[in-house]
N, C-alpha and C positions, 0 to 999 in steps of 0.2 A: 573277631571281626569289628564290635564298637570301638574298641580302642582306633584299630585302623579308619573307621570311620571317621571318627571323631579328629584324629590327626590330620585326615585329609581336608576335610572341613576348616580346620584352624589353620592348615597351610595356605587354603585358598584364600581366608580372610587376609591374613596377612600380606601375602603376594599382590593381593587387588590393593589393598591399603597402600603399600610401597609404589604401586603404578599410580595409583591415583596422586600419590603425593609426588610423584614425578613428574606428571601430566601439570600438575597445577606448578610446580616449581619452572616448568619449561614454557608454560605459557605466560607466568609473571615475567620471566625472563624476556620473550619475545616483547612482551608489550611495553617492557620499558627500552627495549632496543629501538621500538617504533617510535616511540616518543623522543629519543635523543637524536635518532638519526645516525649519522657518523659523527657526531660529537666526541671528542675525548676529553676535552677541557671547557671550562666556560666559566668568564667573570661577569658577577652581577653585582653591579654598585646602586640597585633601586632607585634611593632618591638621589642619588650625585650622578653628574653626566660628565663622562672624559668625551674625549674627540673622536668621532666616527672615524677619521684618517687613521686611528690608532690600528686600526684593523688591517688597513694597506702596508702600514710601518710594519706589522709581525707578519704578515704574508710575504714578504720577500725575505723572512728568515726560516724558510723551509716550513710553515706552518699555513694549512689554508684555513682562512679567517672569514668571519662574517659578523658585521656588527649591527645591531639591532636597539628597537626601542619598544620598552616592556614596560606595560602601564595597565591596570585593573579600569574598567569602565562599565557600562552597561548597554544593552543592545535592544532594539523591538524593530519588530514589522512596520511596514508603512502604514496600516490604521489604527496600530499601538493594540491591537488587541494580544500580543504576544510580547513578554517583556523577558529580556534575561538579565541577572543581577551577575557580578563577579567573572566578567568577560575578559578574557586576556587578550588585549588588544597590541599587537605586534606591527610596528614598522619595519620592513626588512626591505633587504635588496636582492638582487637575482643569487650572489654569494649565499643567502641562504638557503635557497632550496638545492645547492650543489652538496648541502649536508643531510638531503633526502634520500631514502634508500632508492627512491624512483621519483626522477625530477618533473615536476607536474607541470613544468616551462611557463610557468604564469606571467603574464605581463603586466604590470599595473598601469594604471592612469589614474588620474587624480578623481576619477568619478566613479573606481570599479573597488570592489571589494572581495575578497575569498574567504569562505569560511570551513571549519570543520563539520562532519555530520552530525558531530553533538548540538552545535549551536544553531546548524539549521535545523534539526527536528525541534527543538526548544522553540524555533520562531515559525516554523513553518512553512518558511522559506523556499524559494524555487528560486533557478537562474532564471537572470533577468529581473526579476523583481528588485523594489528598494527596500533597501537595509539601513535604519538608522543607527548612529553611535553616540554614545555622549563619552567623552574623557574630560576626568577633572584637570586643571590644568596643573603642571607642578608648583610648588610654593616654597619658599626659603624657610617659611613658619608653618608649624602645624596648624591644621583646619580649627583646630581647640582653641588657640591662643585670641585673648581678648582683643588684642592689635592686630590680629590675621583680617586681611579683605575679603569681605564675602562677598562682594560682588564680580561676576564673571570669572567664578571660580572653575567654569567648565566649558567645553566647546563642543556641541553638535554639528552633525554634517550628515548628509543623505547620500548614501553609493550606490550603484548597480551592484547586485551579486554577479559576479562573474564566473565564478566555480564554486563547488563543495570538494572539499579535499580528503582523500581515503587516509587513512592510517599509514601507509606506507609512503604518501608522500608530504610525510611531516604534518598533517593536518593536527596530530593530537600532540604536538610540540608539549612538552612540559618539563621542566627540570625536579619538579615535587612527586614523590614518590607516593602513589595514590592509585587506586583501583578504579576511582571515579573518573571517566574521562572528562577531559578540561573543556572549556568552550572558547574556542579562539577565533579571533576575528584577524585576518591580514591586512595591512593596507601597504603602499610604499611607504617607504620608509621620511624619504625627501618630504613626503605631501602631508605626513605627520609631524615633521619637524617644522614646517612650515606653520602648521596652523597651531600649534605649541607654544611658539617663539623658540625651538630649541635649534635652530641652522647648524648643521655640523656636528650635533650632539648624538650621544646614544649612552644607554646604561645597563647594556649587554651585549657581551662579546662571546662569541663561539670558535672554539678553536678546534680543529681535526689535524692529527701529525702528518706529515706528507708521506710516510711510509703506511699507514692505515693500520697500524698493527699495536696500537698501544691499548685499543679498549679490549682487542680480544684477547693481549697477554694480560690485562688487568681481570678480566672475566674468568679467565683460566686459573689464576692463583689467588681469586680473591683479594687483590691487594692494588697498587697501582705500580705503573712503569716509571719508576724512580728516575731515572737518566733524561728522559723527554719531559719531565716536568718540570727537573733543573734546568734544563736548556732552555725551556718555556719561561720560567721565571728569569734567566738569566736576560733572553731577548726583549721583555717586557722591561726589566729595568734600564735596559739601554735605549728603548724609545719610548719612554714614560717621560711626559714633558709637565711641566706646572699647569699648563693648563687644563689636562687629565685630572689634576684633582682642584679644580676650579679654582685657581689660583694667576697672581699676575703679578710680577716682579717690576717695578717702576721706581726711576732715579728723580727724586725732589728736585724742581728747578735750580740751579744754581747752589745748589747743596753736597755735602757729601753723606746723604742719607738715601738709603735703599729702603723703601716701601712694599711692605709684601701685602697685598689685595686680596680678601676671598669674597668668593660671589653669596657666601652664607653668612648667615648674622651674627655667629660666633666662630673664631678659629679653633678646629681641633684639636686636645693636648698632644697628640703626636708632630703635628704640624708646628707648636709653637717650640715644643722640645728641638725639634730640628733646625727651625729657624735660628732658636737661641745657638746651638753647637755651631752653626754656620757663621753668626754675628763674631763669635769669637776667635774664628779663625781668619777674619778680615778685617782691615783697617777703617773699612767703612761703620759710620753709624746706621742701624738697624732697627727699623720701626715697623710695628705690627698694627693691622688694621684690617677692619671689615670693609665693604665695600661704600658704607655709609660713611667712613668715616667714624666709625663708633670704636672708642677704645675701653677695654675694662683692664683693672689691675694685672690680672692676670696677663694678658695678651699683649702687655705695654711694657716697652723696654726702656 
């Protein structure tokens, strides 16, 4: 009887541990799916900005896409009594909400904002109240660089809180694996572009396959759906333009010289290598330069 009782207790403990582990795994999976929504693929360029129209170009190739601006900033309530740091500020369009498990049908104006439950709780904010956002302006130089301008390094604006988003409404959208809910603030993409001087630009592209099966296959096999990934890469190569890499090609007046201009201070080595390879196949002289006509030994032909 003692052996039988010990075996029973031991079995119950093991079964309980397995049940708890399976429950935790399921909870983490649901949390991840809620943060991703219906997103299958994501292109994140951080401090590099591509054409927001790239989303439209890819949507014509059997993919559902959404372009967004993703930046970190701070937020506060109207009287400044509550402050939130490391707020994920997202400039989105209606295409972004189509990737949610439940469409919140949010319509943005230049005076409204929606936040997730985590940020609303941090600010103790309610619908109809004013929320202050402060967003650092993107810079071509590090803020720590001695020659980096320090004035007007951020922009602040006051917006009226229009809604508080639930998890299934993509309120906790994040591409980071973390059990801590992010603090998200959503504004109109066009509004954020105009405020930051990034008209027509984005740094986040979300993609969903038209068949809607990629993510399910990936979760079932713990891998990736390779054919759809290859098709997306092919479509991206076909639609990608120089402007998506913040590059511009100009012909010098009355000279057989092509000039490759970059919005950044330095040309990245892969760009230099590609330009050199292209110049060897062309009869034209090729000059590499940044936007301010600065040239280095490595970046000059």
